[in-house]
Backbone as a ProteinNet text record, in pm:
[ID]
protein_1_A
[PRIMARY]
MPWTASDAVSLGTRVRAQRLARGLTQERLAHAAGITKNHVQLLEAGRGSPRDPTTSSNPHMSKLFGLADALEVPPSALIFGAN
[TERTIARY]
9440.5	9369.1	9338	9207.2	9168.8	9200.6	9228.1	9254	9130.5	9117.3	9001.3	9009.3	8897.9	8895.6	8986	8978	9049.3	9201.1	9242.7	9388.5	9428.1	9334.8	9367.9	9385.9	9303.9	9309.5	9444	9478.7	9596.5	9725	9721.8	9828.9	9851.8	9742.7	9735.8	9790	9754.6	9800.7	9950.1	9998.9	10142.8	10213.4	10169.7	10239	10237.7	10134.1	10130.9	10221.1	10224.7	10316	10462.4	10502.5	10630.9	10666.8	10578.1	10594.8	10617.4	10530.2	10538.7	10666.4	10707.4	10838.8	10954.4	10946	11052.3	11044.1	10933.2	10920	10879.9	10835.9	10791.3	10646.2	10626	10495.8	10436.8	10317.4	10254	10314.7	10332.2	10398.4	10540.3	10620	10754.8	10767.2	10677.8	10678.6	10639.1	10537.9	10485.4	10595.8	10673.4	10780.1	10889	10921.4	11028.3	10987.3	10857.1	10801.1	10759.1	10759.2	10724.8	10565.3	10486	10344.6	10290.5	10164.2	10105.3	10068.3	10055.9	10024	9881.4	9795.4	9663.4	9655	9750	9769.8	9803	9892.2	9938.3	9816.7	9756.3	9631.3	9522.5	9502.2	9405.8	9457.6	9582.2	9650.9	9639	9671.3	9673.7	9527.4	9429.5	9292.5	9235.7	9301.7	9260.9	9159.2	9149.7	9052.9	9109.3	9036.7	9089.6	9047	8939.6	8887	8843.9	8877.7	8833.3	8677.9	8616.6	8475.8	8388	8447.1	8368	8437.2	8382.1	8449.6	8431.1	8356.3	8336.6	8440.8	8525.4	8623.1	8753.6	8807.3	8930.3	9047.5	9158.6	9281.7	9337.5	9391.4	9461.6	9572.1	9689	9796.6	9870.1	9932.4	10012	10151.2	10206.1	10336.6	10436.1	10448.8	10544.8	10523.4	10413.9	10380.2	10425.5	10394.6	10434.7	10581.5	10651	10796.1	10852.3	10794.9	10835.1	10817.5	10703.6	10686.1	10783.1	10800.2	10900.4	11040.8	11086.6	11218	11223.6	11116.9	11123.2	11119.3	11057.9	11055.5	11168	11247.6	11369.8	11322.4	11225.4	11176.6	11151.6	11165.2	11120.5	10970.6	10928.1	10786.1	10707.7	10768.3	10688	10640.9	10730.1	10692.3	10558.3	10537	10398.9	10293.9	10327.7	10212.2	10179	10276.6	10248.3	10266.5	10347.8	10378.8	10504.4	10576.8	10701.2	10821	10924.7	11044.2	11157.5
8775.4	8787.1	8932.1	8963.5	9106.6	9161.2	9292.5	9366.9	9375.1	9342.9	9357.6	9452.8	9490.7	9579.2	9518.7	9397	9323.3	9346.9	9332.2	9350.2	9501.6	9594.9	9734.6	9758	9700.5	9707.5	9642.5	9523.9	9458.9	9528.7	9594.1	9676.1	9796.8	9864	9972.3	9933.4	9810.3	9769.7	9744.5	9691.9	9667.9	9800.8	9891.3	10023.8	10088	10090.6	10156	10081.2	9949.1	9878.4	9914.6	9909.9	9945.3	10084.6	10175	10320.2	10333.3	10273.6	10281.4	10210.9	10102.6	10033.9	10118.6	10218	10303.2	10440.2	10446.7	10582.9	10699.8	10670.2	10774.8	10826.5	10956.9	11013.7	10984.4	11012.5	11000	11110.3	11226.2	11330	11315.3	11247.1	11221.1	11114	11007.8	10904.8	10956.8	11040.6	11106.4	11179.1	11262.9	11344.1	11259.3	11148.9	11057	10979.3	10951.1	10872.7	10955.8	11090	11174.1	11184.8	11163	11166.5	11261.4	11273.9	11368.5	11294.5	11356.6	11301.5	11245.5	11313.9	11268	11131.9	11115.3	10987	10873.1	10905.4	10796.1	10768.4	10867.1	10850.1	10750.9	10785.2	10700.9	10556.1	10540.5	10412.2	10324	10386.3	10317.3	10272.3	10346.8	10316.6	10224	10193.8	10107.6	10172.7	10312.2	10390.9	10461.8	10473.7	10535.1	10685.8	10725.1	10854.6	10903.5	11035.1	11081.2	11109.9	11126.6	11155.5	11029.5	10920.9	10789.6	10684.7	10652	10546.9	10412	10383.6	10254	10220.1	10322.6	10306.5	10260	10141.5	10100.1	10144.9	10161.5	10210.5	10120.1	10167.6	10089.1	10171.7	10177.7	10277	10229.8	10326	10303.5	10223.6	10165.2	10091.3	10202.9	10318.4	10415.1	10460.1	10460.9	10505.6	10388.5	10267.6	10156.8	10148	10167.4	10162.6	10275.9	10392.7	10510.4	10481	10419.5	10379.2	10282.4	10181.3	10077	10129.5	10215.7	10281.4	10363.9	10443	10524.9	10452.4	10329.6	10237	10143.6	10145	10047.1	9903.5	9872	9730.2	9706.5	9570.9	9548.1	9569.6	9606.6	9625.1	9508.1	9378.4	9259.8	9260.2	9332.2	9335.7	9412.5	9510.1	9582.4	9511.7	9453.2	9386.2	9261.1	9181.3	9035.9	9010.4	9106.2	9082.5	9005.2	8968.5	8899.6	8993.7	8945	9030.8	8983.2
8265.3	8396.5	8417.4	8432.9	8446.4	8580.8	8587.5	8710.4	8785.1	8907.2	8987.7	9102.2	9163.5	9279.5	9396.8	9409.4	9502.2	9483.3	9358.3	9321.8	9356.3	9333.3	9358.7	9511.2	9590.4	9735.5	9783.5	9725	9771.6	9733.6	9616.4	9572.3	9674.8	9704.4	9789.3	9944.2	9982.4	10108.7	10109	10000.9	9987.3	9983.1	9907.3	9891.5	10036.2	10109.4	10234	10336.1	10333.1	10423.8	10398.8	10265.2	10228.3	10263.3	10254.5	10281	10435.3	10522.8	10661.2	10715.1	10649.8	10686.7	10671.6	10571.8	10552.2	10617.1	10694	10770.2	10676.3	10556	10479	10488.6	10470.5	10469.9	10322.4	10307.5	10176.7	10082.8	10139.2	10064.7	10021	10112.9	10070.4	9966.6	9980.8	9881.1	9745.4	9751.6	9618.9	9549.8	9636.7	9584.9	9514.1	9584.2	9538.5	9417.1	9409.6	9302	9181.3	9200.9	9081.7	9061	9169.9	9151.6	9270.3	9268.6	9364.1	9493.3	9610.3	9736.7	9720.8	9638.6	9626.3	9547.8	9457.4	9387.2	9481.4	9575.5	9663	9756	9808.4	9883.4	9823.2	9690.7	9620.9	9599.3	9563.9	9543.6	9671.4	9781.1	9911.7	9949.1	9904.1	9930.1	9828.1	9726.8	9610.6	9530.1	9529	9455.2	9331.4	9233.5	9104.6	9099.7	9188.5	9167.8	9306	9334.3	9467.3	9465.3	9342.3	9330.6	9322.1	9275.7	9259	9338.8	9453.7	9543.1	9490.7	9385.8	9327.1	9218.2	9175.2	9074.1	9146.4	9106.9	9169.8	9088.9	9162.1	9102.2	8996.4	8892.6	8791.2	8734.5	8812.1	8782.7	8658	8592.8	8471.4	8529.1	8441.6	8474.5	8523.2	8457.6	8498.4	8639	8687.7	8823	8916.5	8871.4	8964.6	8972.9	8867	8859.5	8935.7	8935	9011.8	9164.5	9201	9343.7	9391.6	9300.1	9344.9	9360.8	9274.7	9275.5	9407.1	9431.6	9553.7	9683.5	9678.5	9799.5	9797.4	9697.5	9687.4	9693.5	9619.1	9611.5	9458.4	9428.6	9287.2	9257.9	9134.1	9117.5	9162.4	9143.8	9178.5	9330.7	9410	9552	9573	9495.5	9502	9422	9315.1	9244.3	9297.3	9333.2	9376.7	9520.1	9580.7	9722.3	9736.9	9630.8	9627	9650.6	9708.3	9720.3	9629.4
[MASK]
+++++++++++++++++++++++++++++++++++++++++++++++++++++++++++++++++++++++++++++++++++

């Protein structure tokens, strides 16, 4: 099944919801996950590039696992919305 723009937006929505539920800023989540604040912003917006709004995010597995670890959820909670 190919990754779609809708999948990217859904992932971003789940990351943002988990972040806010834990009272984290984008900067604190980025630091805990080992990525940049800009990357968190793009992920939450479902975008892959700050210069091209038509490019959807498609994060590497290592970034997804880093985010999941920082948010203390299984990666499936971010990818599929399952806990």
